[in-house]
Every structure is written in C-alpha cells, then in structure tokens.
Backbone as CSV, one residue per row, in Angstrom:
resi,resn,N_x,N_y,N_z,CA_x,CA_y,CA_z,C_x,C_y,C_z
1,UNK,-18.500,-11.940,12.523,-17.166,-11.810,12.031,-16.962,-10.453,11.457
2,UNK,-16.036,-9.518,11.925,-15.445,-8.481,11.310,-15.073,-8.411,10.175
3,UNK,-15.144,-7.374,9.430,-14.565,-7.174,8.060,-13.010,-7.675,7.809
4,UNK,-12.285,-7.275,8.715,-10.960,-7.648,8.565,-10.710,-9.084,8.630
5,UNK,-11.203,-9.841,9.401,-11.236,-11.309,9.313,-11.799,-11.924,8.186
6,UNK,-12.973,-11.159,7.512,-13.270,-11.839,6.306,-12.298,-11.424,5.083
7,UNK,-11.907,-10.313,5.155,-10.775,-9.968,4.239,-9.608,-10.932,4.258
8,UNK,-9.109,-10.975,5.501,-7.857,-12.075,5.731,-8.172,-13.453,5.205
9,UNK,-9.504,-13.804,5.539,-9.711,-15.335,5.213,-9.944,-15.397,3.581
10,UNK,-10.598,-14.430,3.009,-10.745,-14.442,1.541,-9.497,-14.320,0.953
11,UNK,-8.503,-13.499,1.455,-7.154,-13.192,0.823,-6.396,-14.573,0.911
12,UNK,-6.384,-15.393,2.134,-5.688,-16.602,2.372,-6.163,-17.539,1.166
13,UNK,-7.577,-17.754,0.961,-8.186,-18.457,0.151,-7.757,-18.420,-1.145
14,UNK,-7.683,-17.131,-1.695,-7.357,-16.654,-3.118,-5.772,-17.209,-3.349
15,UNK,-5.001,-16.963,-2.400,-3.652,-17.277,-2.570,-3.549,-18.658,-2.537
16,UNK,-4.114,-19.507,-1.643,-4.150,-21.029,-1.934,-4.665,-21.366,-3.202
17,UNK,-5.757,-20.836,-3.692,-6.108,-21.302,-5.001,-5.309,-20.851,-6.212
18,UNK,-4.687,-19.716,-5.957,-3.782,-19.455,-7.044,-2.372,-20.255,-7.060
19,UNK,-2.044,-20.711,-5.790,-0.896,-21.516,-5.806,-1.080,-22.932,-6.337
20,UNK,-2.358,-23.291,-6.115,-2.750,-24.581,-6.566,-2.925,-24.630,-8.111
21,UNK,-3.439,-23.693,-8.638,-3.959,-23.719,-9.986,-2.774,-23.014,-10.982
22,UNK,-1.904,-22.115,-10.571,-1.013,-21.405,-11.371,-0.083,-22.361,-12.187
23,UNK,0.552,-23.529,-11.488,1.336,-24.437,-12.226,0.696,-25.080,-13.398
24,UNK,-0.775,-24.739,-13.582,-1.442,-25.430,-14.818,-1.673,-24.438,-15.714
25,UNK,-1.181,-23.199,-15.580,-1.535,-21.959,-16.423,-0.689,-22.282,-17.845
26,UNK,-1.309,-21.878,-18.860,-0.820,-21.829,-20.194,0.180,-20.740,-20.403
27,UNK,1.408,-21.052,-20.862,2.357,-20.019,-20.960,2.098,-19.001,-21.881
28,UNK,1.274,-19.413,-22.935,0.803,-18.314,-23.829,-0.634,-18.168,-23.917
29,UNK,-1.288,-17.718,-23.059,-2.798,-17.801,-22.969,-3.404,-16.906,-24.064
30,UNK,-2.852,-16.004,-24.660,-3.598,-15.200,-25.481,-2.934,-14.966,-27.031
31,UNK,-2.167,-15.712,-27.193,-1.419,-15.686,-28.602,-0.305,-14.626,-28.788
32,UNK,0.201,-14.025,-27.539,1.201,-12.849,-27.839,2.252,-13.268,-28.292
33,UNK,2.763,-14.423,-27.990,3.949,-14.875,-28.576,4.031,-15.021,-30.071
34,UNK,2.836,-15.721,-30.491,2.840,-15.917,-31.957,2.674,-14.643,-32.635
35,UNK,1.966,-13.690,-32.077,1.821,-12.231,-32.743,3.240,-11.582,-32.642
36,UNK,3.956,-11.713,-31.677,5.296,-11.120,-31.591,6.174,-11.869,-32.885
37,UNK,6.071,-13.083,-32.962,6.742,-13.757,-34.159,6.358,-13.094,-35.467
38,UNK,5.122,-13.063,-35.679,4.444,-12.570,-37.033,5.175,-11.001,-36.980
39,UNK,5.225,-10.297,-36.044,5.643,-8.926,-36.118,7.189,-8.625,-36.116
40,UNK,7.934,-9.959,-36.109,9.368,-9.821,-35.881,9.877,-9.159,-34.802
41,UNK,8.985,-9.145,-33.565,9.569,-8.719,-32.459,10.004,-9.769,-31.377
42,UNK,9.735,-11.035,-31.802,10.159,-12.252,-30.902,11.671,-12.065,-30.579
43,UNK,12.113,-11.982,-29.190,13.376,-11.963,-28.899,13.942,-10.702,-28.830
44,UNK,13.259,-9.810,-29.147,13.704,-8.254,-29.092,13.293,-7.645,-27.710
45,UNK,13.720,-6.328,-27.518,13.489,-5.723,-26.125,11.963,-5.647,-25.923
46,UNK,11.327,-5.802,-26.828,9.711,-5.529,-26.714,9.046,-6.837,-26.071
47,UNK,9.825,-7.992,-26.230,9.407,-9.188,-25.726,9.705,-9.597,-24.371
48,UNK,10.945,-8.932,-23.893,11.512,-9.342,-22.591,10.885,-8.348,-21.549
49,UNK,10.216,-9.037,-20.452,9.763,-8.294,-19.472,9.954,-9.001,-18.191
50,UNK,9.546,-8.159,-16.986,9.754,-9.007,-15.874,9.189,-10.237,-15.666
51,UNK,7.806,-10.413,-15.908,6.979,-11.698,-15.839,6.971,-12.414,-17.308
52,UNK,7.943,-12.404,-18.108,7.690,-12.878,-19.639,7.296,-14.285,-19.438
53,UNK,6.376,-14.493,-20.094,5.851,-16.042,-20.240,5.848,-17.065,-19.036
54,UNK,5.529,-16.350,-17.986,5.476,-17.186,-16.618,6.695,-18.281,-16.341
55,UNK,7.764,-17.762,-16.418,9.029,-18.636,-16.330,9.774,-19.099,-17.347
56,UNK,9.690,-18.498,-18.594,10.488,-18.647,-19.700,11.868,-18.401,-19.397
57,UNK,12.850,-18.769,-20.280,14.157,-18.453,-20.203,14.581,-16.973,-20.217
58,UNK,13.540,-16.239,-20.885,13.813,-14.773,-21.103,13.479,-14.152,-19.856
59,UNK,12.686,-14.590,-19.041,12.070,-13.637,-17.728,13.276,-13.636,-16.798
60,UNK,13.058,-12.633,-16.048,14.081,-12.285,-14.734,13.840,-13.267,-13.712
61,UNK,12.436,-13.744,-13.442,12.072,-14.701,-12.542,12.796,-15.961,-12.923
62,UNK,12.732,-16.621,-14.064,13.295,-17.684,-14.467,14.945,-17.788,-14.288
63,UNK,15.480,-16.564,-14.437,17.031,-16.371,-14.435,17.166,-16.532,-12.671
64,UNK,16.297,-16.045,-11.939,16.599,-16.410,-10.413,16.173,-17.709,-9.872
65,UNK,15.180,-18.318,-10.597,14.724,-19.467,-10.116,14.492,-20.448,-11.359
66,UNK,15.171,-21.351,-11.206,15.455,-22.284,-12.534,14.250,-23.309,-12.593
67,UNK,13.421,-23.543,-11.751,12.248,-24.333,-11.650,11.239,-23.855,-12.391
68,UNK,10.540,-24.470,-13.579,9.538,-23.725,-14.046,8.231,-23.428,-13.182
69,UNK,7.919,-24.564,-12.588,6.657,-24.589,-11.628,6.778,-23.544,-10.585
70,UNK,7.917,-23.410,-9.877,8.163,-22.404,-8.812,8.330,-21.045,-9.352
71,UNK,8.933,-20.939,-10.484,8.796,-19.391,-11.192,7.515,-19.052,-11.677
72,UNK,6.686,-20.097,-12.016,5.295,-19.705,-12.277,4.555,-19.269,-11.199
73,UNK,4.786,-19.893,-9.934,4.141,-19.594,-8.761,4.588,-18.218,-8.265
74,UNK,5.696,-17.979,-8.289,6.429,-16.727,-7.880,5.887,-15.597,-8.754
75,UNK,5.777,-15.642,-10.143,5.163,-14.812,-10.879,3.747,-14.423,-10.691
76,UNK,3.101,-15.524,-10.421,1.583,-15.338,-9.875,1.311,-14.479,-8.589
77,UNK,2.309,-14.890,-7.596,2.359,-14.247,-6.411,2.667,-12.685,-6.683
78,UNK,3.639,-12.326,-7.481,3.986,-10.907,-7.826,2.733,-10.219,-8.421
79,UNK,2.101,-10.914,-9.323,0.901,-10.269,-9.930,0.012,-10.065,-9.106
80,UNK,-0.492,-10.946,-8.213,-1.474,-10.876,-7.184,-1.034,-9.581,-6.321
81,UNK,0.234,-9.441,-5.737,0.623,-8.509,-4.996,0.246,-7.186,-5.780
82,UNK,0.669,-7.136,-6.949,0.529,-5.760,-7.669,-1.010,-5.399,-7.789
83,UNK,-1.694,-6.377,-8.190,-3.031,-6.179,-8.329,-3.973,-5.570,-7.003
84,UNK,-3.534,-6.213,-5.904,-3.884,-5.792,-4.718,-3.520,-4.378,-4.208
85,UNK,-2.081,-4.191,-4.501,-1.709,-2.733,-4.170,-2.446,-1.794,-4.993
86,UNK,-2.532,-2.119,-6.407,-3.313,-1.190,-7.064,-4.751,-0.790,-6.750
87,UNK,-5.407,-1.803,-6.181,-6.762,-1.584,-5.745,-6.731,-0.891,-4.344
88,UNK,-5.924,-1.420,-3.460,-5.968,-0.939,-2.002,-5.407,0.407,-1.890
89,UNK,-4.431,1.013,-2.633,-4.011,2.253,-2.415,-5.130,3.408,-2.657
90,UNK,-5.694,3.237,-3.763,-6.738,4.253,-3.809,-7.852,4.315,-2.714
91,UNK,-8.146,3.115,-2.376,-9.191,2.965,-1.358,-8.696,3.360,0.047
92,UNK,-7.422,3.223,0.320,-6.742,3.609,1.453,-6.718,5.261,1.320
93,UNK,-6.311,6.025,0.268,-6.430,7.510,0.154,-7.752,7.957,0.488
94,UNK,-8.729,7.269,-0.087,-10.235,7.796,-0.064,-10.521,7.605,1.430
95,UNK,-10.262,6.570,2.164,-10.619,6.454,3.541,-9.976,7.383,4.493
96,UNK,-8.662,7.821,4.212,-7.801,8.790,4.798,-8.655,10.250,4.598
97,UNK,-9.034,10.346,3.156,-9.712,11.742,2.997,-10.945,11.693,3.752
98,UNK,-11.613,10.827,3.764,-13.098,10.779,4.376,-12.757,11.089,5.947
99,UNK,-11.813,10.488,6.556,-11.568,10.690,8.018,-11.273,12.003,8.334
100,UNK,-10.295,12.722,7.508,-10.132,14.017,7.569,-11.055,15.090,7.411
101,UNK,-12.200,14.672,6.813,-13.299,15.513,6.533,-14.236,16.005,7.656
C-alpha cells in the first residue's frame, strides 16, 4: 500500500472518529468561560470568536446553523481543516524546495 493510500485511509478514519465523538464534546473544556466571567470579559468582543463555544449563540457557526449538534460537528471539521493546512503547507514547501535542489 503506497503512502497516499495510507494517508487517505487515516484521514477518513480521523474524520469519522471526529464526527462520531464531537457531539459529546464539553462546550467549556478548560474553564475559559468562567475565567472570562471573573475578568468581566464575558459577552465582550474578547469573548466572541468564529468557533466560540462549539455552537453557542455567540458564534458565527450557530448563527448560520441553529442545530447545536450540527454546529459542533461543523466547528470540529473547520478545526481539523485548519490544523491539516497548518501542518501540510510547511511540508509542501519543504518538498518543493527539496525537489528544486
């Protein structure tokens, strides 16, 4: 089995696993919301983000998708895509640089 096939199978497995487990994710996994409340930042511009609280009413995703579970899945997919891009682009540039040498 060549490397591309292994990567594709691994990627599909990760996406299926993420789609299965993300609806069970805790919306406040590390207490950021309580820390924002203590610092009087709750509801301010500092608290609003693109993926805020995995489908809370403040997030852009929730405004587009009213279903909490689907909004959580979409947020997870966007997060996975961002991470894959952040790791793939440097590797791609290194590969291009190596082939030009």
